[in-house]
C-alpha positions in Angstrom: -8.2 -20.4 120.8 -6.0 -17.3 120.8 -5.1 -16.1 124.3 -7.8 -13.9 125.6 -5.4 -11.2 126.8 -3.9 -10.9 123.3 -7.4 -10.8 121.8 -8.3 -8.0 124.1 -5.2 -6.0 123.1 -6.0 -6.5 119.4 -9.6 -5.3 119.8 -8.3 -2.3 121.8 -5.8 -1.4 119.0 -8.0 -2.2 116.0 -11.6 -2.1 117.1 -14.0 -2.7 114.2 -11.1 -3.5 111.8 -10.9 -6.9 113.6 -13.3 -9.8 112.9 -13.4 -13.3 114.4 -14.1 -16.5 112.5 -14.2 -14.6 109.3 -14.7 -16.4 105.9 -11.6 -15.8 103.9 -11.9 -18.6 101.3 -14.5 -16.4 99.4 -11.9 -13.5 99.4 -9.7 -15.6 97.1 -10.2 -16.0 93.3 -10.9 -19.7 93.8 -13.7 -18.7 96.2 -13.3 -21.9 98.1 -12.0 -22.7 101.6 -12.8 -21.8 105.2 -12.4 -19.1 107.8 -9.6 -17.4 109.6 -9.6 -17.3 113.4 -9.1 -13.5 113.0 -9.3 -11.2 110.0 -7.8 -7.6 110.1 -9.1 -5.2 107.5 -6.1 -2.8 107.8 -6.6 0.7 106.3 -3.3 2.1 107.3 0.3 1.1 107.9 -0.2 1.9 111.6 -2.9 -0.7 111.8 -0.6 -3.3 110.3 2.1 -2.3 112.8 -0.4 -2.7 115.6 -0.9 -6.4 114.7 2.9 -7.0 114.8 3.4 -5.1 118.0 0.6 -7.0 119.9 1.4 -10.4 118.6 5.3 -10.2 118.5 6.7 -13.3 120.1 3.3 -15.0 120.5 3.8 -17.7 117.9 0.4 -16.8 116.3 0.7 -17.4 112.6 -0.1 -14.3 110.4 -0.6 -13.8 106.7 -1.4 -11.1 104.2 -4.2 -12.1 101.9 -3.7 -9.6 99.1 -6.4 -10.2 96.5 -6.2 -14.0 97.0 -5.3 -14.6 93.4 -2.6 -17.2 94.0 -3.9 -18.6 97.3 -5.8 -21.8 98.2 -7.3 -21.8 101.7 -8.0 -25.1 103.4 -11.6 -26.1 103.9 -10.9 -26.4 107.7 -9.7 -22.8 107.6 -6.6 -21.0 109.0 -6.0 -20.9 112.7 -4.2 -17.6 112.7 -4.5 -13.9 111.8 -5.2 -12.9 108.2 -4.6 -9.3 107.2 -6.4 -7.7 104.3 -5.0 -4.3 103.2 -7.6 -1.7 102.1 -8.3 2.1 101.7 -5.1 4.2 102.2 -3.0 1.2 101.2 -4.5 1.0 97.7 -3.4 4.5 96.5 -1.4 5.2 93.3 0.7 8.3 93.0 2.5 9.2 89.8 5.4 11.6 89.7 7.1 11.7 86.3 8.4 8.1 85.7 8.2 7.2 89.4 5.1 5.5 90.7 4.4 5.1 94.5 1.7 2.5 94.9 0.0 0.9 98.0 0.3 -2.8 98.3 -3.5 -3.3 98.2 -3.7 -1.6 94.7 -5.0 -4.0 92.0 -2.5 -4.7 89.2 -5.0 -4.0 86.4 -5.8 -0.6 88.0 -2.1 0.4 88.2 -1.5 -0.8 84.6 -4.4 1.3 83.3 -3.5 4.4 85.3 0.2 4.4 84.3 -0.7 3.8 80.7 -3.1 6.8 80.8 -0.2 8.9 82.2 1.9 8.0 79.1 4.1 5.5 81.0 5.2 2.1 79.6 6.5 -1.0 81.2 3.6 -2.1 83.3 1.0 -3.0 80.6 1.6 -6.7 81.2 -0.1 -6.4 84.6 -3.5 -5.6 83.2 -4.3 -9.3 82.9 -3.1 -10.3 86.4 -5.9 -10.3 89.0 -3.6 -9.7 92.0 -2.4 -6.9 94.2 0.9 -5.0 94.2 1.9 -6.6 97.5 1.2 -10.1 96.3 2.9 -9.4 93.0 6.1 -8.3 94.7 6.0 -11.4 97.0 5.8 -13.9 94.1 7.5 -11.6 91.4 4.3 -11.9 89.3 4.7 -11.4 85.6 3.4 -12.2 82.1 3.7 -11.2 78.5 7.5 -11.0 78.7 7.9 -8.9 81.8 7.5 -9.1 85.6 7.7 -7.0 88.8 11.5 -7.2 88.9 11.6 -5.2 85.6 10.2 -2.0 87.2 10.4 -2.4 91.0 12.8 0.0 92.7 12.1 -0.7 96.4 9.4 -1.8 98.8 8.2 -0.7 102.2 7.4 -3.6 104.5 6.1 -4.1 108.0 7.8 -6.9 109.9 5.0 -8.7 111.9 7.6 -10.1 114.3 8.1 -6.7 115.7 5.8 -4.1 114.0 8.9 -2.4 112.6 8.7 -0.6 109.2 11.6 -1.1 106.8 12.4 0.0 103.2 14.2 -2.7 101.1 15.8 -2.2 97.7 14.5 -4.5 95.0 18.0 -5.9 94.4 17.9 -7.3 97.9 14.6 -9.1 97.5 16.0 -12.2 95.7 13.4 -11.8 92.9 13.4 -14.9 90.6 10.8 -16.9 88.6 7.6 -16.4 90.7 9.7 -16.0 93.8 11.1 -13.6 96.3 13.0 -13.9 99.5 10.4 -12.1 101.6 9.4 -14.1 104.7 5.9 -14.8 105.9 6.3 -12.1 108.6 7.2 -9.4 106.1 4.2 -7.7 104.7 4.6 -5.3 101.8 2.6 -2.1 102.4 4.0 0.1 99.6 6.1 -0.3 96.4 8.1 2.2 94.3 8.2 1.6 90.6 10.2 3.3 87.8 8.6 3.1 84.4 9.5 4.6 81.0 8.0 7.7 79.2 6.1 6.6 76.2 3.0 7.2 74.0 -0.3 7.0 75.9 -2.2 5.7 72.8 0.4 3.0 72.2 0.4 1.9 75.8 -3.4 1.8 76.0 -3.5 -0.2 72.7 -1.1 -2.6 74.2 -3.3 -3.1 77.2 -6.3 -3.7 75.0 -4.4 -6.3 73.1 -3.3 -8.1 76.3 -6.9 -8.1 77.5 -8.1 -9.5 74.2 -5.4 -12.2 74.2 -6.2 -13.2 77.8 -10.0 -13.5 77.1 -9.2 -15.6 74.0 -6.6 -18.0 75.6 -7.5 -18.2 79.3 -10.6 -19.2 81.2 -12.7 -17.0 83.4 -14.6 -18.2 86.4 -13.2 -19.2 89.8 -9.5 -19.8 89.2 -6.1 -18.7 90.4 -4.4 -18.3 87.1 -1.5 -20.6 86.2 -1.4 -23.5 88.6 2.2 -24.6 88.0 5.4 -22.7 87.3 6.9 -23.2 83.8 9.9 -25.5 84.0 13.1 -24.2 82.6 12.8 -24.0 78.8 9.3 -25.4 78.7 5.7 -24.6 79.5 3.7 -26.3 82.2 0.5 -25.9 80.1 2.1 -27.9 77.2 3.3 -30.7 79.5 -0.1 -30.9 81.2 -1.9 -30.9 77.8 0.2 -33.6 76.3 -0.1 -35.7 79.5 -3.9 -35.7 79.2 -4.8 -33.3 82.0 -7.1 -31.0 80.0 -10.7 -31.5 81.2 -9.7 -33.7 84.1 -12.1 -33.5 87.1 -11.8 -34.3 90.8 -15.1 -33.6 92.6 -15.9 -29.9 92.4 -12.6 -29.0 90.7 -11.7 -29.4 87.0 -8.8 -28.6 84.6 -10.0 -25.9 82.1 -10.8 -27.1 78.6 -9.3 -23.8 77.4 -5.9 -24.0 79.1 -4.5 -27.2 80.8 -2.6 -25.1 83.5 -5.8 -23.6 84.9 -8.0 -25.2 87.5 -11.6 -24.0 87.8 -13.6 -24.5 91.1 -17.3 -25.0 91.1 -19.6 -22.7 93.1 -19.5 -23.8 96.7 -16.7 -26.2 95.8 -14.0 -27.7 98.0 -10.4 -26.6 98.4 -9.5 -30.2 99.0 -10.8 -31.1 95.6 -8.6 -28.5 94.1 -5.6 -29.8 96.0 -6.3 -33.4 94.9 -6.6 -32.4 91.3 -3.2 -30.7 91.6 -1.8 -33.9 92.8 -3.2 -35.8 89.9 -2.0 -33.2 87.4 1.6 -33.5 88.8 1.4 -37.3 88.6 0.4 -37.3 84.9 3.3 -35.0 84.0 5.8 -36.9 86.2 4.8 -40.3 84.7 4.9 -39.0 81.1 7.9 -36.6 81.1 9.7 -37.3 84.4 9.2 -33.6 85.3 8.2 -32.6 88.8 6.0 -29.5 88.5 6.2 -26.8 91.1 3.0 -24.9 92.2 2.6 -21.2 91.7 -0.4 -21.4 94.1 0.4 -20.9 97.8 -1.5 -23.0 100.4 -2.9 -21.6 103.7 -4.2 -23.7 106.6 -2.8 -27.0 105.2 -0.1 -29.2 106.7 3.4 -29.2 105.2 2.8 -32.7 103.9 -0.3 -31.6 102.1 1.6 -28.7 100.5 4.6 -30.9 99.6 2.2 -33.2 97.7 1.4 -30.5 95.2 4.9 -28.9 95.1 3.5 -25.8 96.8 4.8 -23.2 99.3 3.0 -23.4 102.6 2.1 -19.9 103.7 2.1 -19.0 107.4 2.8 -22.4 108.7 1.9 -23.1 112.3 -1.2 -23.4 114.4 -2.7 -21.5 117.3 -2.5 -23.4 120.6 -5.8 -24.6 122.1 
């Protein structure tokens, strides 16, 4: 359990924003997985700072949940502090071609609002069910673009100290579904620069992307593309030709519509999802000699469990008992 004195300080600083043994698996798009020892529903930057200031140097693992669209939470849960950004941290402010947006803002919302303002360059984001903060962290993208194309800078809170810092996009190490942001660095705001364009053309582009996504990608409880496309190829093609389409492990199955999507059953198991990922990787490795790397981040798992699916382990470490 977390040290009682730290817990008392957190409750004093955050009050009703803090919840113990909170289900966080249902907050992800897979909708599977367990609880967090503590959940903070942070409405302001100051509340995020408070978490860092109280827990600095404690060794307690912390993570930002975003909209949970690329996250798999272990069935046994996460023995740390999960931070969910809300309210003031979801605002969108448009000034000419500059857009200031809170990290909790949903990508489709930002895409639609900027298109309605006659701005272009962010239409791709309408089909990505994540948050701005999460999109920065993994340099989310699609339809020929990504966050790096329009990101100017980010404002972050360092949970190791509670300090606030602004970082230029060029210093973030943005690559294919990757950034150099550490687990202790939580994005609270991003600055985008888009292009002036035609509102009708931008909104038509959004409608076309939505139509394409509905036609080519499954709905239901999934986290989008499971594996990163290898250089010069598509993970979906490799998985399809390796025979992964329709494969099932327990309560998790590979989509019949797209072989790089996993769908989780209602009240399913995160461990079933993980084991299905292992099997998908094995099929591609044996047929093509390619080692797929996961887009999905794992939370509450061991490093060995994450390595088995080529995934990044988010907020490694456990609370002392």
